[in-house]
C-alpha positions as CSV (number, residue, x, y, z in Angstrom):
1,X,-7.6,5.8,-4.9
2,X,-8.4,3.1,-7.1
3,X,-7.6,-0.8,-5.6
4,X,-6.9,-3.7,-7.7
5,X,-7.0,-7.2,-7.0
6,X,-4.8,-9.1,-9.3
7,X,-3.6,-12.9,-10.0
8,X,-7.6,-13.6,-10.5
9,X,-8.3,-17.2,-11.6
10,X,-11.9,-17.5,-10.9
11,X,-15.0,-16.0,-12.1
12,X,-16.5,-15.9,-8.5
13,X,-13.7,-14.0,-7.0
14,X,-13.5,-11.3,-9.7
15,X,-17.3,-10.9,-8.8
16,X,-16.9,-10.7,-5.0
17,X,-13.7,-8.3,-5.1
18,X,-15.9,-5.4,-7.2
19,X,-18.9,-6.5,-5.1
20,X,-17.0,-5.2,-1.9
21,X,-15.6,-2.4,-3.6
22,X,-12.4,-3.0,-5.8
23,X,-12.2,-0.9,-9.0
24,X,-10.2,-3.6,-11.2
25,X,-9.4,-7.0,-11.3
26,X,-6.3,-8.4,-12.9
27,X,-5.8,-11.7,-14.7
28,X,-2.2,-12.7,-15.7
29,X,-1.6,-13.9,-19.2
30,X,2.3,-14.9,-18.4
31,X,2.6,-19.0,-19.1
32,X,5.4,-18.7,-16.2
33,X,3.1,-17.6,-13.6
34,X,1.3,-19.9,-10.8
35,X,-1.5,-17.6,-11.3
36,X,-1.5,-17.8,-15.2
37,X,-5.2,-18.1,-17.0
38,X,-6.0,-19.5,-20.2
39,X,-7.8,-17.0,-22.9
40,X,-11.2,-19.1,-22.0
41,X,-10.9,-19.1,-18.4
42,X,-10.1,-15.2,-18.8
43,X,-13.2,-15.0,-21.1
44,X,-15.4,-16.3,-18.2
45,X,-13.8,-14.5,-15.6
46,X,-14.4,-11.1,-17.9
47,X,-18.2,-11.9,-18.2
48,X,-18.2,-11.0,-14.5
49,X,-16.7,-7.8,-15.0
50,X,-19.7,-5.4,-15.1
51,X,-20.7,-1.5,-14.4
52,X,-17.6,0.4,-14.0
53,X,-15.2,-2.7,-13.2
54,X,-12.3,-3.0,-15.1
55,X,-10.3,-5.9,-16.5
56,X,-6.5,-5.4,-16.7
57,X,-4.6,-7.9,-18.5
58,X,-1.0,-8.7,-17.2
59,X,1.9,-9.8,-19.9
60,X,5.6,-10.1,-19.5
61,X,7.6,-9.2,-22.6
62,X,5.0,-11.1,-24.9
63,X,5.0,-10.6,-28.6
64,X,2.5,-8.2,-30.3
65,X,0.7,-11.3,-31.7
66,X,0.4,-12.8,-28.0
67,X,-1.2,-9.3,-26.9
68,X,-3.4,-9.0,-30.0
69,X,-4.8,-12.7,-29.3
70,X,-5.7,-11.9,-25.7
71,X,-7.8,-8.5,-26.8
72,X,-9.5,-10.4,-29.6
73,X,-10.6,-13.1,-27.2
74,X,-11.2,-11.5,-24.1
75,X,-12.6,-7.6,-23.1
76,X,-9.3,-6.2,-21.5
77,X,-9.9,-2.4,-20.4
78,X,-6.0,-2.0,-19.6
79,X,-2.8,-3.6,-20.5
80,X,-0.1,-4.0,-17.6
81,X,3.6,-4.7,-18.5
82,X,5.9,-6.3,-16.5
83,X,8.8,-6.9,-18.8
84,X,11.4,-5.1,-20.7
85,X,8.6,-3.8,-23.4
86,X,9.6,-0.4,-24.6
87,X,7.3,2.5,-24.2
88,X,6.7,2.1,-28.3
89,X,5.7,-1.4,-27.8
90,X,3.1,-0.7,-25.0
91,X,1.2,2.1,-26.7
92,X,0.6,0.5,-30.1
93,X,-2.4,-1.7,-29.0
94,X,-5.5,1.3,-28.5
95,X,-5.5,0.3,-24.9
96,X,-4.5,2.2,-22.0
97,X,-1.4,0.4,-20.2
98,X,0.5,0.7,-16.6
99,X,4.3,-0.4,-16.7
100,X,5.7,-2.2,-14.0
101,X,9.1,-0.9,-12.4
102,X,11.2,-3.1,-10.1
103,X,11.8,-1.5,-7.5
104,X,15.8,-2.0,-7.2
105,X,18.1,-0.2,-5.2
106,X,19.2,2.1,-8.4
107,X,15.7,2.5,-9.8
108,X,15.3,6.0,-11.2
109,X,11.8,6.7,-11.0
110,X,11.8,10.3,-12.8
111,X,13.5,8.6,-15.6
112,X,11.3,5.8,-15.9
113,X,8.2,8.3,-15.5
114,X,9.8,10.7,-18.5
115,X,10.0,7.5,-20.6
116,X,6.8,6.1,-20.2
117,X,5.0,9.6,-19.7
118,X,2.2,8.0,-22.0
119,X,1.6,5.2,-19.4
120,X,-1.9,5.0,-17.1
121,X,0.8,4.8,-14.1
122,X,4.0,3.3,-13.2
123,X,3.6,-0.1,-11.0
124,X,6.2,-0.1,-8.2
125,X,6.8,-3.7,-7.2
126,X,9.3,-5.7,-5.3
127,X,12.1,-7.5,-6.6
128,X,12.1,-11.4,-6.5
129,X,14.0,-13.8,-8.7
130,X,11.9,-15.5,-11.0
131,X,8.6,-13.8,-10.1
132,X,6.5,-11.4,-11.5
133,X,4.4,-10.0,-8.9
134,X,2.3,-12.3,-6.3
135,X,5.5,-12.7,-4.1
136,X,4.2,-11.4,-0.8
137,X,7.2,-9.2,-0.8
138,X,7.3,-5.3,-0.2
139,X,10.2,-2.8,-0.7
140,X,11.2,0.4,1.2
141,X,8.4,2.2,0.7
142,X,10.3,5.5,1.5
143,X,12.1,5.0,-1.9
144,X,9.2,6.4,-3.6
145,X,9.7,10.0,-4.6
146,X,6.5,12.0,-3.1
147,X,6.7,14.4,-6.4
148,X,5.2,11.0,-8.4
149,X,2.7,10.1,-6.3
150,X,0.3,11.1,-8.5
151,X,1.6,8.5,-10.8
152,X,2.2,5.3,-8.6
153,X,0.2,2.2,-8.3
154,X,1.7,0.8,-5.5
155,X,2.1,-3.1,-5.1
156,X,4.5,-5.9,-3.5
157,X,3.8,-7.4,0.1
158,X,0.6,-5.8,0.4
159,X,-1.8,-7.4,3.2
160,X,-4.8,-6.5,5.0
161,X,-2.8,-5.5,8.1
162,X,-0.3,-3.4,6.0
163,X,-2.4,-1.5,3.6
164,X,-3.3,1.5,5.4
165,X,0.0,2.2,6.5
166,X,1.2,2.1,2.7
167,X,-1.5,4.1,1.6
168,X,-0.8,6.9,4.3
169,X,3.1,6.9,3.8
170,X,2.9,6.6,0.0
171,X,-0.1,8.3,-1.3
172,X,-0.5,6.5,-4.6
173,X,-3.4,7.0,-7.2
174,X,-4.0,3.1,-6.8
175,X,-3.2,0.1,-4.8
176,X,-2.6,-3.6,-6.4
177,X,-2.8,-6.6,-4.4
178,X,-2.6,-10.8,-5.3
179,X,-0.9,-12.9,-2.7
180,X,-1.9,-11.0,0.3
181,X,-5.7,-11.6,0.0
182,X,-4.9,-15.5,-0.9
183,X,-6.0,-18.5,0.8
184,X,-3.6,-20.2,-1.6
185,X,-2.3,-19.2,-4.9
186,X,-4.9,-17.8,-6.9
187,X,-7.7,-18.1,-4.6
188,X,-9.0,-15.4,-3.3
189,X,-10.0,-15.2,0.2
190,X,-13.5,-13.1,1.1
191,X,-12.3,-12.4,4.4
192,X,-8.8,-11.2,3.6
193,X,-10.3,-9.1,0.5
194,X,-12.8,-7.4,2.6
195,X,-10.6,-6.3,5.5
196,X,-7.9,-5.1,2.8
197,X,-10.5,-3.2,0.7
198,X,-12.1,-1.9,4.3
199,X,-8.6,-0.8,5.5
200,X,-7.6,1.0,2.2
201,X,-10.3,2.6,1.8
202,X,-10.4,3.9,5.5
203,X,-6.6,5.1,4.9
204,X,-7.5,7.1,1.8
205,X,-10.6,8.8,3.5
206,X,-8.0,10.1,6.2
207,X,-5.7,11.6,3.9
208,X,-8.6,13.3,1.8
209,X,-10.2,14.6,4.8
């Protein structure tokens, strides 16, 4: 199971997250987010992603030109789309991508999975008006079809206190956290990061044993 720390706004937070055992960090390129970064900020953060660490760029209904500009400016390993982007749009950039799925009451994961078959995974997030991630709200984990666990990136309201339970219940291929490890918006907390990663790893180890 992989761990991604999203909403990174400072290079030091990216470096610390990876040093503590995260597999990936994410930066938000959506101007409407309180955690949005500029291309210059993202370049600096990206310089701190070394070794096997992955840099993920998050977009919400961008233009093709906006994505291409980010890719030309920043060493982005994977794209993450949170809007109504089509599979064709997501797949055109010669990068692996993750498609976010708002977990509404009528969400059809099987149909979405079939539609975005070439995505690396489906990021399941809680629904919250006017926000795209980072709300601190969770959704009903029982809504996740166990047959699709191998495709699920679990997000939405994860914290050091509930991540072990979430991992045991859903058994996703990856987990994604932003606000749950912050001291304030966009600023990660060292102890929360440490506890979150430790608890997630321990739960994943228990499942595997």
